[in-house]
C-alpha positions as CSV (number, residue, x, y, z in Angstrom):
1,M,7.3,-17.9,7.1
2,Q,4.6,-14.9,6.5
3,R,3.3,-13.5,9.7
4,R,0.2,-11.4,10.0
5,D,-1.0,-9.0,12.6
6,T,-4.0,-10.7,13.8
7,A,-5.5,-7.9,16.2
8,I,-8.8,-6.6,15.4
9,V,-8.3,-2.8,15.5
10,H,-11.4,-0.5,15.8
11,E,-11.2,3.0,14.3
12,D,-12.7,5.7,16.6
13,C,-15.7,7.4,15.5
14,D,-16.4,10.2,18.1
15,L,-20.0,9.2,19.0
16,D,-20.7,11.7,21.7
17,S,-20.4,14.5,19.0
18,G,-22.8,12.8,16.5
19,Q,-26.5,13.3,15.7
20,K,-28.4,10.5,17.2
21,T,-31.6,8.9,15.7
22,D,-33.9,6.5,17.7
23,V,-35.6,4.6,14.9
24,N,-37.8,2.2,16.8
25,G,-38.7,4.5,19.8
26,D,-37.2,2.6,22.6
27,G,-35.3,5.5,23.8
28,R,-31.9,4.3,22.5
29,P,-30.0,5.6,19.7
30,D,-30.0,3.2,16.5
31,I,-28.0,5.6,14.2
32,T,-25.4,8.0,15.1
33,V,-23.9,10.1,12.2
34,V,-20.7,12.0,12.9
35,R,-20.0,15.2,10.7
36,S,-17.4,18.0,10.1
37,G,-19.4,20.7,8.8
38,A,-21.9,19.3,6.2
39,T,-19.5,16.3,5.5
40,E,-20.4,13.0,7.1
41,I,-17.1,11.4,8.8
42,C,-18.5,8.1,10.1
43,R,-21.5,6.5,11.4
44,A,-22.5,3.7,13.7
45,V,-25.8,1.7,13.3
46,D,-27.7,-0.6,15.6
47,L,-29.2,-2.7,12.9
48,N,-31.4,-5.2,15.2
49,F,-32.3,-2.7,17.9
50,D,-30.4,-4.8,20.5
51,G,-28.3,-1.8,21.9
52,K,-25.1,-3.0,20.2
53,I,-23.6,-1.4,17.2
54,D,-23.4,-4.0,14.2
55,A,-22.0,-1.6,11.5
56,W,-19.6,1.2,11.4
57,V,-19.1,3.2,8.3
58,Y,-16.3,5.6,7.4
59,R,-16.0,8.2,4.7
60,D,-13.2,10.2,3.1
61,G,-13.2,13.8,2.3
62,S,-15.0,13.5,-1.0
63,G,-17.9,11.5,0.8
64,Q,-16.9,8.1,-0.6
65,V,-16.8,5.1,2.0
66,R,-13.3,4.3,2.7
67,R,-13.8,1.8,5.6
68,R,-16.5,-0.4,6.9
69,E,-16.6,-2.6,10.3
70,S,-19.3,-5.2,10.7
71,D,-20.3,-7.5,13.7
72,Y,-22.1,-10.2,12.1
73,D,-22.9,-12.6,14.8
74,R,-24.3,-9.8,17.3
75,D,-21.8,-10.5,19.9
76,G,-20.7,-6.8,20.1
77,R,-17.4,-7.5,18.7
78,I,-16.2,-6.6,15.1
79,D,-16.0,-9.6,12.7
80,E,-14.9,-8.0,9.5
81,I,-13.1,-4.9,8.4
82,S,-13.4,-3.8,4.9
83,T,-11.3,-1.0,3.3
84,Y,-12.1,0.8,0.0
85,Q,-10.2,2.9,-2.7
86,G,-12.1,5.2,-4.8
87,G,-15.4,3.6,-3.7
88,L,-14.2,0.1,-4.6
89,L,-13.6,-2.8,-2.2
90,K,-9.9,-3.3,-1.7
91,E,-9.3,-5.5,1.4
92,Q,-11.2,-7.6,3.8
93,Q,-9.7,-8.7,7.1
94,R,-11.9,-11.5,8.8
95,A,-12.3,-13.2,12.1
96,T,-14.1,-16.3,11.1
97,T,-13.8,-18.2,14.4
98,L,-14.6,-17.5,17.9
99,G,-11.0,-16.6,18.7
100,G,-11.4,-12.9,18.7
101,K,-8.6,-12.2,16.2
102,L,-8.1,-12.1,12.4
103,D,-7.6,-15.2,10.4
104,T,-8.6,-14.5,6.9
105,W,-7.4,-11.6,4.5
106,H,-9.2,-11.1,1.2
107,F,-7.6,-9.0,-1.5
108,Y,-9.6,-7.2,-4.3
109,E,-8.7,-5.5,-7.7
110,A,-11.2,-3.4,-9.7
111,G,-13.6,-4.8,-6.8
112,K,-13.1,-8.3,-7.7
113,L,-11.8,-10.9,-5.3
114,V,-8.5,-12.1,-6.5
115,R,-6.6,-13.8,-3.8
116,T,-7.1,-14.9,0.0
117,E,-4.6,-15.5,2.6
118,R,-5.6,-17.8,5.8
119,D,-4.2,-18.7,9.1
120,S,-6.0,-21.9,9.8
121,D,-4.8,-22.7,12.9
122,G,-4.6,-19.5,14.9
123,D,-0.7,-19.2,15.0
124,A,-0.6,-15.9,13.2
125,I,1.3,-17.6,10.4
126,I,-0.2,-17.8,6.8
127,D,-0.6,-21.6,6.0
128,Q,-3.4,-21.2,3.1
129,W,-3.1,-19.2,-0.2
130,W,-6.6,-19.2,-2.3
131,E,-6.6,-17.8,-5.7
132,Y,-9.5,-17.4,-8.0
133,P,-8.8,-18.3,-11.7
134,A,-12.4,-17.4,-12.7
135,P,-13.0,-13.9,-11.3
136,D,-17.0,-14.5,-11.5
137,K,-16.7,-17.6,-9.5
138,P,-15.2,-16.7,-6.3
139,Q,-16.8,-19.9,-4.8
140,C,-14.2,-22.0,-7.0
141,P,-10.9,-21.1,-5.6
142,L,-7.6,-23.0,-5.8
143,I,-6.3,-23.8,-2.2
144,H,-2.7,-24.0,-1.7
145,S,-1.7,-25.3,1.8
146,D,1.4,-25.5,3.9
147,V,1.2,-28.9,5.5
148,D,4.5,-29.4,6.9
149,G,4.9,-26.1,8.7
150,D,7.8,-24.4,6.5
151,G,5.5,-21.5,5.5
152,R,5.4,-22.6,1.9
153,P,2.7,-24.1,-0.2
154,D,3.4,-27.7,-0.4
155,P,3.5,-29.8,-3.8
156,G,0.4,-32.0,-4.0
157,A,-1.5,-30.0,-1.3
158,T,-3.5,-27.8,-3.7
159,V,-7.2,-28.4,-3.9
160,D,-9.2,-27.2,-6.9
161,V,-12.6,-26.8,-5.1
162,C,-15.1,-26.9,-8.1
163,A,-13.2,-29.8,-9.6
164,Q,-12.9,-31.7,-6.4
165,P,-16.3,-31.3,-4.7
166,G,-15.9,-34.1,-2.4
167,S,-12.5,-32.8,-0.9
168,G,-14.1,-31.0,2.1
169,Y,-12.6,-27.7,1.2
170,V,-15.7,-26.2,0.0
171,P,-16.2,-22.9,1.2
172,P,-19.3,-22.3,3.2
173,E,-21.3,-19.1,2.7
174,R,-21.5,-17.0,6.0
175,S,-25.1,-16.3,7.0
176,G,-25.6,-12.4,6.4
177,P,-26.8,-10.1,9.1
178,A,-30.1,-10.9,10.7
179,K,-32.9,-9.0,9.0
180,A,-34.4,-7.4,12.2
181,G,-34.0,-4.1,11.1
182,P,-33.6,-1.7,8.1
183,S,-30.2,-0.9,6.6
184,F,-30.5,2.8,7.6
185,E,-28.9,3.6,4.3
186,Q,-30.3,6.5,2.3
187,S,-31.7,5.7,-1.1
188,G,-29.0,6.2,-3.7
189,S,-26.2,5.8,-1.3
190,D,-22.7,5.2,-2.4
191,V,-22.1,2.7,0.4
192,P,-20.7,-0.1,-1.5
193,V,-22.6,-3.4,-1.0
194,E,-19.9,-6.4,-0.5
195,M,-20.7,-9.9,-1.9
196,D,-21.9,-11.4,1.1
197,K,-24.8,-9.1,1.3
198,K,-26.3,-10.1,-2.1
199,E,-29.4,-11.9,-2.0
200,G,-29.7,-14.5,-4.8
201,G,-26.5,-13.3,-6.4
202,E,-22.8,-14.0,-6.0
203,S,-21.5,-16.5,-3.3
204,A,-20.0,-14.7,-0.2
205,P,-16.1,-14.8,0.0
206,P,-14.9,-17.9,1.4
207,A,-15.0,-18.7,5.1
208,S,-13.9,-21.2,7.3
209,D,-14.9,-24.8,8.3
210,E,-15.5,-23.6,11.8
211,E,-17.4,-20.7,10.6
212,K,-19.8,-23.3,8.7
213,S,-20.4,-25.1,11.9
214,E,-21.6,-22.0,13.9
């Protein structure tokens, strides 16, 4: 059986040493940027001015984004951790339910979603394997499931989402962050934009049925 560490681990960003900016004049910092010399190390952003940090962005020594942590439902807890190599999205770890732990892992090659592993029942054991035969259609995965609990995909338990639209496995799109404030990214920034932040473009990576109901 394939076990996964489901703990959501925040990487420290020393906000006490950072440069703080109050964008909306309410007396609270909305952006905090931490630097080493002239190089930005990390930043924390309150996107909707509620006093809670919604996004953390970390950069490597060359200035490229290497990690991003996001709170999408505004509860003050991290829902998604994205890691990058050479400026390209490499892996996403996601908590798609209210359980406060990871349950979905997306893997990317050359910035394209190529496979997903899911723990659908919260026992820290992978029981779904998603593959994407058409790289330009991440909304059309093949979903292989372990239904007998032996830790392996079972024959006859594969669903082709787009070929079987009535299967109930159609991956819902996650609602993006509330548009209550600006992104606070500089014009021309090299911060990568993930699929779920595009408007009118590709669908977001697949989420759970529980997430759809929220």
